[in-house]
C-alpha positions as a Markdown table, in Angstrom:
| # | Residue | x | y | z |
|---|---|---|---|---|
| 1 | Unk | -46.9 | -91.4 | -47.1 |
| 2 | Unk | -43.7 | -89.9 | -45.0 |
| 3 | Unk | -42.6 | -86.5 | -45.0 |
| 4 | Unk | -39.5 | -85.7 | -47.2 |
| 5 | Unk | -36.6 | -87.0 | -45.2 |
| 6 | Unk | -32.9 | -87.9 | -46.6 |
| 7 | Unk | -33.6 | -91.7 | -46.4 |
| 8 | Unk | -30.3 | -94.0 | -46.2 |
| 9 | Unk | -30.0 | -97.8 | -46.5 |
| 10 | Unk | -30.5 | -99.2 | -42.7 |
| 11 | Unk | -27.2 | -100.9 | -43.0 |
| 12 | Unk | -25.5 | -97.5 | -42.5 |
| 13 | Unk | -27.6 | -96.5 | -39.3 |
| 14 | Unk | -25.7 | -95.3 | -36.5 |
| 15 | Unk | -25.8 | -97.2 | -33.5 |
| 16 | Unk | -27.4 | -96.1 | -30.1 |
| 17 | Unk | -28.7 | -93.0 | -32.0 |
| 18 | Unk | -32.6 | -92.5 | -32.5 |
| 19 | Unk | -33.5 | -92.1 | -36.1 |
| 20 | Unk | -36.5 | -92.4 | -38.3 |
| 21 | Unk | -36.8 | -95.8 | -39.9 |
| 22 | Unk | -39.2 | -97.5 | -42.5 |
| 23 | Unk | -39.6 | -100.6 | -44.5 |
| 24 | Unk | -39.9 | -99.6 | -48.1 |
| 25 | Unk | -40.0 | -102.6 | -50.4 |
| 26 | Unk | -42.3 | -104.2 | -53.2 |
| 27 | Unk | -45.2 | -104.1 | -50.9 |
| 28 | Unk | -44.7 | -100.2 | -50.0 |
| 29 | Unk | -43.8 | -98.0 | -47.4 |
| 30 | Unk | -44.6 | -98.9 | -44.1 |
| 31 | Unk | -43.7 | -99.0 | -40.2 |
| 32 | Unk | -42.3 | -95.4 | -40.3 |
| 33 | Unk | -41.3 | -94.5 | -36.6 |
| 34 | Unk | -38.4 | -93.7 | -34.9 |
| 35 | Unk | -36.1 | -96.5 | -33.2 |
| 36 | Unk | -32.4 | -97.0 | -32.1 |
| 37 | Unk | -30.2 | -99.5 | -33.3 |
| 38 | Unk | -28.0 | -101.4 | -31.0 |
| 39 | Unk | -26.1 | -104.2 | -32.8 |
| 40 | Unk | -28.6 | -105.9 | -35.1 |
| 41 | Unk | -31.6 | -105.0 | -33.0 |
| 42 | Unk | -33.8 | -102.2 | -33.3 |
| 43 | Unk | -35.3 | -100.7 | -30.2 |
| 44 | Unk | -37.7 | -98.1 | -29.2 |
| 45 | Unk | -36.3 | -95.1 | -28.3 |
| 46 | Unk | -36.6 | -95.6 | -24.7 |
| 47 | Unk | -35.0 | -99.2 | -25.0 |
| 48 | Unk | -38.0 | -101.0 | -23.4 |
| 49 | Unk | -38.7 | -103.3 | -26.2 |
| 50 | Unk | -37.2 | -104.0 | -29.5 |
| 51 | Unk | -39.0 | -104.8 | -32.8 |
| 52 | Unk | -39.5 | -107.9 | -34.6 |
| 53 | Unk | -38.4 | -106.7 | -37.9 |
| 54 | Unk | -35.6 | -105.0 | -39.8 |
| 55 | Unk | -36.0 | -101.7 | -41.1 |
| 56 | Unk | -35.0 | -100.9 | -44.8 |
| 57 | Unk | -34.1 | -97.3 | -44.5 |
| 58 | Unk | -33.2 | -94.5 | -42.1 |
| 59 | Unk | -33.1 | -90.8 | -41.6 |
| 60 | Unk | -31.8 | -88.3 | -39.0 |
| 61 | Unk | -34.4 | -87.4 | -36.6 |
């Protein structure tokens, strides 16, 4: 589904930096988009709204 990226566990994502994110679990890969982590919340890069899920993986933009 997504192009080749250096995916890492979401718990290691830097804070306040826009990164690629995704959910990749038993149900497959989905929700691939750029987000920014601030604390335990994941925000759209423009900080207008946070998402109601936690990504499982992140990769540099």
